[in-house]
C-alpha positions as CSV (number, residue, x, y, z in Angstrom):
1,M,-37.0,15.0,-107.8
2,N,-35.7,15.5,-111.6
3,R,-36.8,11.6,-113.1
4,E,-35.2,12.7,-116.6
5,R,-31.3,13.9,-115.6
6,L,-31.5,10.9,-113.0
7,A,-32.1,8.8,-115.6
8,A,-29.9,10.6,-117.7
9,L,-26.7,10.1,-115.9
10,Y,-24.1,7.1,-116.4
11,G,-24.4,3.7,-114.6
12,L,-25.6,0.8,-114.1
13,V,-28.8,1.1,-112.5
14,S,-32.3,1.6,-114.2
15,A,-34.5,4.0,-113.6
16,D,-36.9,1.9,-112.1
17,V,-34.5,0.6,-109.9
18,G,-32.9,4.1,-109.1
19,E,-36.9,5.3,-108.3
20,A,-37.2,2.3,-106.2
21,L,-34.4,3.6,-104.1
22,A,-35.2,7.1,-104.2
23,Q,-38.8,6.1,-102.3
24,L,-36.9,4.1,-99.6
25,A,-34.7,6.7,-98.9
26,S,-37.2,9.2,-98.2
27,V,-38.0,7.3,-95.7
28,V,-35.5,7.8,-94.0
29,P,-35.2,9.8,-90.4
30,A,-32.8,13.5,-90.9
31,D,-31.0,11.7,-87.6
32,E,-29.9,8.7,-89.6
33,A,-27.7,7.6,-92.0
34,I,-28.5,6.0,-95.6
35,V,-25.0,3.8,-96.6
36,E,-24.8,2.8,-99.9
37,V,-21.9,-0.2,-100.4
38,G,-20.7,0.2,-104.1
39,S,-21.3,3.7,-105.5
40,F,-19.6,3.2,-108.7
41,Q,-20.0,6.7,-110.9
42,G,-22.8,7.8,-108.8
43,K,-26.4,7.2,-110.3
44,S,-27.5,5.0,-107.4
45,T,-26.3,7.4,-104.8
46,C,-28.0,10.6,-106.6
47,Y,-31.0,8.5,-106.5
48,L,-31.3,8.5,-102.7
49,A,-29.4,11.8,-102.5
50,A,-32.7,12.8,-104.3
51,G,-35.2,10.6,-102.1
52,S,-33.6,12.3,-99.2
53,K,-34.2,15.7,-100.4
54,D,-37.9,14.4,-101.0
55,G,-38.6,13.0,-97.2
56,F,-36.7,13.7,-94.1
57,G,-33.4,14.6,-95.0
58,A,-31.1,12.0,-94.1
59,K,-27.0,12.2,-95.0
60,V,-26.1,9.6,-97.8
61,F,-22.4,7.8,-96.9
62,A,-21.3,7.0,-100.9
63,V,-18.9,4.0,-99.5
64,D,-16.0,2.8,-102.6
65,P,-12.8,1.4,-102.8
66,W,-12.5,3.2,-106.6
67,D,-9.2,3.5,-107.3
68,T,-7.5,2.4,-103.6
69,P,-5.3,-0.6,-104.2
70,G,-6.2,-3.6,-103.9
71,N,-9.8,-3.1,-105.7
72,V,-10.2,-4.5,-109.0
73,T,-10.8,-3.1,-112.0
74,G,-13.3,-5.5,-114.0
75,R,-15.0,-5.2,-117.0
76,F,-16.8,-1.3,-115.6
77,G,-13.4,-0.4,-114.6
78,F,-14.2,0.2,-111.4
79,A,-10.8,1.0,-110.5
80,E,-10.1,3.5,-112.6
81,P,-9.1,6.7,-111.8
82,S,-11.6,8.4,-114.2
83,T,-15.0,6.7,-112.4
84,R,-13.9,8.8,-109.3
85,D,-13.9,11.5,-111.0
86,R,-17.3,10.4,-113.0
87,F,-18.9,10.0,-109.6
88,N,-17.5,13.4,-108.3
89,E,-18.9,14.9,-111.5
90,Q,-22.7,13.7,-111.6
91,I,-22.7,14.0,-108.1
92,R,-22.2,18.1,-109.3
93,S,-24.0,18.0,-111.5
94,M,-27.2,17.1,-109.5
95,R,-26.2,19.7,-106.8
96,F,-26.4,16.6,-104.2
97,A,-22.3,18.1,-102.9
98,S,-24.1,19.1,-99.5
99,R,-26.3,15.7,-99.6
100,I,-23.5,12.7,-99.8
101,T,-20.4,12.4,-98.4
102,A,-18.1,10.1,-100.1
103,L,-16.1,8.0,-98.5
104,Q,-13.3,5.7,-100.1
105,G,-12.2,2.6,-99.1
106,F,-13.2,-1.6,-98.8
107,S,-16.5,-1.9,-96.9
108,A,-15.3,-3.6,-94.0
109,D,-12.6,-1.1,-93.4
110,V,-15.3,1.8,-93.6
111,A,-17.5,0.0,-91.3
112,K,-15.0,-0.5,-88.2
113,Q,-14.2,3.0,-88.5
114,W,-17.3,4.6,-88.9
115,N,-18.7,7.1,-86.1
116,G,-21.5,8.2,-88.2
117,P,-25.1,8.1,-86.9
118,W,-27.4,4.8,-86.6
119,V,-27.7,3.6,-90.3
120,G,-31.4,3.3,-90.9
121,L,-31.2,2.0,-95.1
122,L,-28.0,0.1,-96.1
123,F,-28.1,-0.3,-99.8
124,I,-25.2,-3.4,-100.4
125,D,-24.7,-3.2,-104.5
126,A,-20.7,-3.9,-104.2
127,D,-19.0,-7.1,-105.4
128,H,-21.7,-9.2,-106.4
129,A,-20.0,-12.9,-105.2
130,E,-22.0,-14.8,-102.2
131,A,-19.4,-14.4,-99.8
132,S,-18.1,-10.8,-100.3
133,V,-22.3,-10.0,-100.2
134,C,-22.5,-11.6,-96.3
135,A,-19.1,-9.7,-95.3
136,D,-20.4,-6.5,-96.2
137,F,-23.6,-7.3,-94.3
138,E,-22.0,-8.6,-91.4
139,A,-19.7,-5.6,-91.4
140,W,-22.8,-3.1,-91.3
141,K,-24.6,-4.9,-88.6
142,P,-23.2,-3.1,-86.1
143,N,-24.2,0.0,-87.4
144,L,-27.1,-0.7,-88.0
145,R,-30.7,0.6,-85.9
146,D,-33.1,-2.0,-85.0
147,G,-35.3,-1.8,-88.1
148,A,-33.3,-0.4,-90.5
149,M,-33.9,-0.8,-94.5
150,V,-31.4,-3.8,-96.1
151,V,-31.4,-3.8,-99.6
152,F,-30.0,-5.6,-101.9
153,D,-29.3,-4.6,-105.4
154,D,-29.3,-7.8,-108.3
155,Y,-31.1,-10.2,-105.9
156,L,-32.9,-12.0,-109.3
157,S,-30.3,-11.3,-111.3
158,P,-28.9,-14.4,-113.0
159,K,-25.5,-13.2,-114.1
160,N,-25.4,-12.5,-110.7
161,P,-26.5,-16.1,-108.8
162,G,-24.5,-15.2,-105.3
163,V,-26.6,-11.9,-104.5
164,K,-29.3,-14.0,-104.0
165,K,-27.9,-17.1,-102.0
166,A,-25.8,-14.5,-99.6
167,V,-29.4,-13.0,-98.8
168,D,-31.4,-16.1,-98.4
169,S,-28.8,-17.1,-96.3
170,L,-28.8,-14.0,-94.1
171,N,-31.1,-13.5,-90.9
172,I,-33.1,-10.4,-92.4
173,D,-37.0,-10.1,-92.0
174,D,-40.0,-8.9,-94.3
175,L,-37.8,-9.8,-97.3
176,R,-39.6,-8.8,-100.6
177,V,-38.3,-7.8,-104.0
178,R,-38.8,-4.1,-105.6
179,A,-38.4,-2.9,-109.5
180,D,-37.8,-6.9,-110.4
181,W,-34.2,-6.7,-108.6
182,L,-33.8,-5.0,-105.3
183,A,-34.7,-7.3,-102.5
184,V,-35.4,-5.2,-99.5
185,G,-35.7,-6.4,-95.9
186,T,-35.5,-5.3,-92.5
187,F,-33.2,-5.6,-90.0
188,R,-33.9,-7.2,-86.4
189,G,-30.9,-6.9,-83.9
């Protein structure tokens, strides 16, 4: 894993969080999927792909509405066309294009149409409102293998209290905190 190049990518995750994501991705079996809900400009996506590359080679699926009508731009420009362009540029610059499949759409819609392998790692980092976090988890639940890792960003962030409220209300086993922000648990179907 090229730590310096990954850390230099533009995005909203710290190197500590990114490296924790890479470590988690490294243990996902090749016949299972890594699904990231909320990919923004691809920094965390690249960390997941780097971990997968160093591990068993599971494919990474990046789910984001990007410039889909109805997406909210927000202060970071989530819905601007340049955001998806930056995502593609960063994936190419790290040479991860063959390891990552971008799926443009809202999480619940993509989850309903999912025909990929069982999901072994679900990383939820989209809308941080309590209802949205719960909805993302519920939408992907039918696609999770028993024992899958479920990861939520910004769990302890005081700016995003909805994440902690949502995660604490979900039925997730062995919940622990990694890299100060990530809530990591196990799904039991």
